[in-house]
N, C-alpha and C positions, 0 to 999 in steps of 0.2 A: 742403517747409517753407522758408519764406523768412525772411531775416534782417530784424529790425526795428532800425533804427538812428536815432539822433537826428541832427540837423543838426550837421556838424562845426563847431567853434568858429572855424576859419579865422583864427586869430590868438590874442591873449591869452596864456594859459599854453602854447599851442601852440608859441610861439617858444622857451620854456624846453626843451620836448621836442626841438625842432630842434637847439638847441645841445648837448643831451645826446647826441643821435644823431650829431652832428658829431664829438664826442669819441670815441664808440664806433667810428665808421668809421675814425678815425685809429688807434685802439689795436688794431684787428683787421686790416682790409684793408690798411692801410699797412705793417704788420709783414710780412704775407704778400707784399706787393708788392716790398718791399726785400730779400727773401730771397736775391736774386741775389748780394748781397755775401758771403753765407756759402757760396755754391756752390763756389768754388775751394778755400776752406779745408777744407770737408768732403770734397771730392773727394780732396785731397791726404792728409787724415788717414786715410781708408779705402782710398785707392789704388784707386778704382773708375772705370769709364767714365762719360761724361756721361749716357748713357741710364739707367744705374743710379741715379745721384744725382738724376736728374730725377724718379724715383719719389717722392722726398721731397715735392716740391710736388704731384705728382699725387695721392698718397694723402691729403694734407692737404686739397686742394681737393675730392676725392671725399667725404671725411668731412664737410666743411663742407656740401656739397649734400645728402648723405644724411641729415644731422641736421636739415635744414630742415623737413621735414614733422612731425617729432617736436616741434621747437620751436614750430611753428605750432599744433599741437594743444594743447600745454601753455599757450600764450598764451590760447587760447580757454577752456580748462578752469580755469586759475588766473589769471595776469595777465602782461602784458609785463614788468612790474617784476620778478617772481619769476624768470622765465626769464633775464632779463638778468644778474641777480646770480649765478645759477648759471653762466652763460656766462663771467663774469669769473673765477670760481674755477677752472673747467675750463681756461681759457687759461693761468692762472698755474701750474696743476699740469703742463700740457703742457710748458711751458718748463723747469720744474725737472727732470722725468724725462728730458728730452732730453740732459742733461749726463752721465747715467750711460750709458756705452757699451753695456752689456748691455741696457739698456732704451730705447735710442735710438729704436727704431721706435714706442714708445709715444707719443712726441711727436706723431707725425703723426696719431694717433687723438685724443688729448686736446686738442691745439691746434686741430685741425679742428673737433671738436665744440664747443670753447669759442667759436670764431669763429662757428659756426652759431647757437649759443644766444645770442649777442650781436648779430650782424648782423641776423638775421631779425626779432626783435621790435622792434629799433630802427627799421628801415626800414618795418616794418608800422605801427607806432603813429603815425609821421609822416603817413602817408597817411590815417589815420583822423582826425587832428586838422585836416586841410586838405582843401578841395574845389576852390574857384576858384583858390587859390594852390598847389595840390598840386605842380605841376611845379617852381615856384620853391623850395618847401620841401624837396622831394626833392633838388634840385640843391645847395642849401646844405648839407643833411645829408651828402650823399655827398662834398662837397668836403673834408670832414674827412680823408678818405683822402689827398688831395693835400697839404693843409697839413702833415700830420704826416710824410708821406713826404719832403717838402722838407727837414725837419730831421733825420729819421731817417737819411737817406743818409749825411751826414758824421758824425752821432753814432754810428751803428753801426760805421762804418769806424774811428772812434777807439776804440770799445769793444773791437773785435776786436784792434786793435793793442796796447791796454793790457792786456787781460785774456784774450785768446784767444777763440775762437768759443764755447767752453763758458761762460766767465765772462760774455760778452756776453749769451748767452741767459738766464742767471740774472737779470741786471739787467733785461732786457726783460720777463721774467715778473713782476717786482715792479712795473714800470710799468703792466702790464696789469691789476693789481688795481684800478686806478682805474675800470675798467668797472663794478665793483660800485657805486661812488658814483653814476655816471651812471644806473644801473638804478634806484636809489632815487628819482631825480627823475622817473621816468616815471609820472606820475599816470594810472591806468587810466581808460578811457572805457567806458561800458556799451554793449556790442554783442554780439549772438549771431550767429555765422556758421555756415552749413551749406552745404557744397559740393554743388551739383547736378551733373547730367550736363553735361560741358563741350561746348561747341559746337565745330565744326571749326576755328573761329578760334584756339581755345586750342591745338589740336594743331599747327597751322601755326606758332604763336608758340613753342611748345615745341621744334619742329625748329630754328627760328632760334636758340633758346637753346643747344641742344646744339652747333651749329657755332660759335657765338660763343665759348662756353666753351673749345672746343678751341684757340682762337687767342689769347684775351685774356691768358692767363697765360704764353704763350711768350716774347713780347718782353722783359718785365722779367727773365725767367730767363736769357736769353742775351745781353742787352745788355752786361753787365759782361764776360763771357768774350770777346765779340766785340771789345770795346774793348781788352782785354789782347792779343788776337791781332793787333791793328793796331799794337801797341807803344806804346800810350798809358799814361802814368803813372797809378799808383793814385789819387793825389789828384784828377787830372783826371777819372778814371773815376767817382769818387764824385760829382763835380759834375754828371755826366750824369743821375744819378737825381734830383738837385735840380732840374735844368732840366725833366726829365720831370714832376715833381710840380708845378712852378710853372705850366707851360702847361696841364697837366691841370686844375688849380684854376681857371684863367681860362676854359677851355673849358666847364667845368660851370656856372659862374655865368652866363656869357654865354648859353649855350644854355637854362638854366633861366629867365633873364629873358625871352628871346625866346619860348620856349614859353608863358610866362605871358601874353603878348600875344594868344595864340590867333589869330595870323595864318596859321599853317601847321598842318595836322593833325600830331599828334605822330608818327604812323606814317610820314608822308612825311618828317618831319624825321629820324627814326631811320634810314630807308633812305638818305638822303643822307649822314649821318654815317658809317654803316657802309661805304658806297662809298668815301668819302674816306679812312677809316682803312686800308682794304685797299690803296688806292693808295699811301699813304705807307709802308706796310710793304713793298710791292714795291720802292719806291725806296730804302729805308734801307740795304740791302746795298751800294749803289753808293758809299757813303762810304768814303774811304781815309785820312782823317786826323781829328783831333779836331774841327776846325771843321765839316766836312761832316757828321760823325756827330752833332754837337750840333744842327745845323739840321734834319736829318731826324728826329732824336729829338723835337725841338720840334713838328714837324708831326704826328707820330704821337701825342704826348701830348695835344695840343690836341684833335684829332678823337676820341681815346679819351674825353676828358673830356666832350665833347658827347654821345657815345653813352651813357655811364653816366648822364648827367643826365636822360635821358628814357625809358630802357628800362623802368623800373619803372612810370612813369606810363602807358606804352602797355599794360602788363599790366593795370593797373587799368581802362583803357578797354575792354580786350577782355572781361574777366570781370565787371566791376562791383564796387562796394565791398562788397556783401552777401556775395560769395564771395571777397573778396580775400585774407584771411588763409589760408584753406585752399588757394586757388589758388597763392599765393606759395610755400607749402611744397611743393606738388606740382610746380610749375615748377622749383624748385631741385633737387628729386629727379631729375626727368627730365634737367635740364641737367648733372647730375653725371657723366653718361656722357661728355660732351665734356671736362669738367674732368679726368676720370680718364685719358682716352686721349690728350689733347692734348700735354702735356709729354713723356711717354715716346716718343710717336710722333715729335715734333720732335727729341728726343734721338737716336732711332734714325736719322733722316734725317741729322742732323749727323754721327754716327759713320760712316755710309756715305759721305757726301760729303767728310768730313774738313774741313768748313768750317762755322763757326757761322752764316754767311749763309743756309744752306739752311733753317734753322729759321724765318727771317723770311719766306722765300718760301712756305713751307708755311702759315704763319699768314695771310698775305695772300690766298692762294688759297681757304682755308677760309671767310674772311669774304665772298668773292665769292658763294659758295654760300649763305651766310646771308642776304645781300641779296636773293637770288632768292626765298626763302621769304617775306620781308617784302613783296615785290611781289605774290606770289600772295595773301597775307593781305589786302593792301589791295584787290585786285580782288574778293575774296570778300566783304569788308565792304561795298564799293560795291554789289555785286549784292544783298546782303541789305537794304541801305537802299532800293534801288529797289523791291524786292519789298514792303517794309513800306509804302512810299508808295503803291504800287498797291492794297494791301489797304485803305488808309484813304481811297480816293477816294469821293466822294458817290454815292448810289444813282442809277439811271437816271431814277427818278421826279422827282428834284430838277431844277427848271428851271435851266438854265445862266445865264440872263440875269435880273437883278433886275427889269428893266423889264417882261418878260413876266409875271413873278410878280405885279407890281403890277397889271397889266391883268386878270389872272385874279381877283384879290381884288375889284377894282372891279366886274367883271361879276357876281360872286357877290352883292355887296351890292345891285346893281340888281334881281337876281332875287328876293332876299328882300324888297325894298321892294314889288315888284309883288304878291307873295303877301299882304303885309299890307294893301295897298290893296284 
């Protein structure tokens, strides 16, 4: 059974959807991205090892990914709007329950599920509203994560100082209720999606997703503790997250604009950005003061932004839009393995090495493996394209030269003329 879809508007009300998705990205992913500011506070409160506290981010990320297939199915059955409003309410509930010590671990489930029910329909509906400008629209929508993280860094630092980490989470939960407002603005489009058996390309891309998820959430988690270990002041440390968000924002918009020109295949662009981000992560631990750490953080943030700008577009290219909703949920489910294992594995390596720098080396090495799967995927796609071109070649009976075909027609006409005479 194939999906029947109308042509995407590629503009118009689609830009309202992009702005709403921009807000949702900021109120979900940006909050998760700046959780490193709470890391030391929570670690001191519970008096636990870094590997133990790392499970906070790990479980939240895993719940986020595990809830994606459910969110995708509900989007198909009901609407993106209904799922988004539900996601906003779940995110608010998660932040509130986290302030009760006995229920602290409920936060990781509620908040992760809230992010899943918000992020998944927001990014999905943008891809449905755009076709030719899909890469640019996705880049603008995802840039909300950076724009909000730029302000959330100093804001959360101030909230923690004024109200403590529990009071700060309560206020953040109230801010996240605005997800419901964004959900109301998501006007549904008519489309029926049915996931067919996935091609090997999807399996290869899912392997890339697992490895990428293992490393993507590690640097923001350990950047703040690494800065503290270098003796950098708290106010300057908070500015690192703002720098990270600013260059990330620029990377997403520039990469989205470039991808929209269709000069380079999106998978080639993604392979290059993954290679560059892994290189920057390997170099970041060389920093020994605020200036060098800010420079390396800037390189990492920019290349991370370029990666995020195109990876959803590549998924759409791999599976096609008829299967995109279901494939997105399945992709997020498979990718949850990496998100679940990455932070605690990095925390374990940090505890064993006794240095936060080890976590960055682990993240960089994992992305090198992720790039290998993208190269294999590209080769597989090229082979498939060559095979399809071979199957569409003309029959042997077809004359290769138009001039010979013309002579054959002329000869036939002369023969018919002789018969008439």
